[in-house]
C-alpha positions, 0 to 999 in steps of 0.5 A: 810447897814442902816437896818443891822445897825438897827438890830445890834443896837437891838442886842447891846441893848439886849446883853448889857442889859443881860450882865448888868443883869448878872453883877447885875447892872440891878436887875429888872427881867423884863429885860429878857422878855423885851429883848426877845420881842425886839429881836423878832422883828429881823425876821420882820426887816430881812423880810423887808430888803429882798426888798433891799438886798439878804438874804445872803448879809443881813445876813452877814452884820447884823452879822458883823455889830452886831459883831462890835457894840457889841465889841465896847460896850464890849471894851469901856463900859464893859472894856473887852479886846481882844487879838491881834488875836481877833483884827485882826479878827475884822479888817477882819470883818470891811473889810467884811462890806466894801466889802459887801457894795461896790455896795451901796457905788458906788451909792453914788454921 
């Protein structure tokens, strides 16, 4: 879960930076190549994560945690809104994280 969270944090930083650039808040064009370089570390981190989790579970956890992190930033920082249906989907994503992390949670003393 920690590795998926770290990968999701990279997603959140990259996506937020590109959103800021699109909005005109960041005018420095270097944000694009810098975002690409940061994002390019994802495959290496994913490779290392396979020592601890299956490819399927790791990918789903990364995707879902990223969706939640990016959504939180979108809602609270960028003041975006979600419909009730999309909020329901986000709740299901949270449930998915709990279910996918169940084995890991069981090993906590």
